[in-house]
N, C-alpha and C positions, 0 to 999 in steps of 0.2 A: 767036645766039650764036657766039663766035668758035672756031676750031679747039681752041687751047689750053684754054678754059673748058670745053669739051665733054670733052676728053681727063680733065681733074681729075675731072670728076663719073664718068667711066666708070671711073677708076682707085680712085674711092671705092667706086663698085658692086663693083668686084672684090677689093678689100680687105675690104668687106663679106660677100661671099660666101665668101671664104678664112678668115673668122672672125679676119681682123688689124686689126678695127676696133672701137671701143667707141664710144658716142654718149650724147649727155644729158649735163649738168652733172655729176651725181654718178660716173657711170662715167669720164667724162673726167678728172675730178679726182683719181680712185681710180688711174688708170692713170698719172697723172703724177706723183703721190707715191711709187708703187711702182716708180719707174723704168722702167717698160715702155712708156711713149708715145716714139716716134720723131718725132711731128710731131702738132702742134695745129692744127684748123681751127677759127675761131669765125666764125659768120656775120654779115656786116656789118651787117645788121639787128639785131643783139643788142644789149640794153640797154649803156648804158655801164658799168652796175655788172659785167656778165657780163664785158665786155671787159677791163676794169681788173683783176679778179679772175685771170683766165686769163694777162694780160700779167704780173702781178706773179709769179705762180705758175711761169709758164714759164721766167722771167728767173732765178728761185731754182732751179728745178731743170736750167736750161740745157737746155730743149726747144725746139727752133724753134717759132714760132706766126705763123700767117698769118689775116687776115681775108679771108674769101671769100665770095661767094655769098650767097644769101639762106636763110633758115631752111627755108621750104617747098622750094626746090630741093634742099639739102642733104639734106633728109628724103626726099624723093623717091628721090636718088641711092642712097638705103640701102634703098629699098623701105618705108619707114617715114612717120609723119606729120612735123610740123616738129620738126627738130634743130637747135638753137643752136650746139651743140659737137661735136666729136669728136676722137678721137685715135686716130691710126694705129700700130699696135704693130709691124708690121714693117718693119725698116730698109729694105729695099730698095723696098717698095712707097712708105714715107715720100720715101725719094729721088727717086723718080720723079715723084711728087705735087709735091714742092718744085721740082724742075726746071721744071715748068709752069708753076709760080705765079711763079717768077723770071722766065720770060720773057714773063709779063703784066704786070710792073711796069714 
């Protein structure tokens, strides 16, 4: 695992511990629609339907979206089971994660 990838997972862990992150399809969707999400991450191994739904939603609500990691690793970073989607609520943490993701592209 490269340092940028590791840092993203670490930041996801920090966001979880500081209660600035929601995960799972329902919670992520709710956060986006309530304008609380600063960043959405969807696992690369999610279904095409899930990817399409979140891409459309994030485009509409103008929330940055990234496809990153696998479901089990995202879940592990949050201390949970598999998670296909998550929303970062804190702008500062979202910016830090987005910076790392951009460096990887």
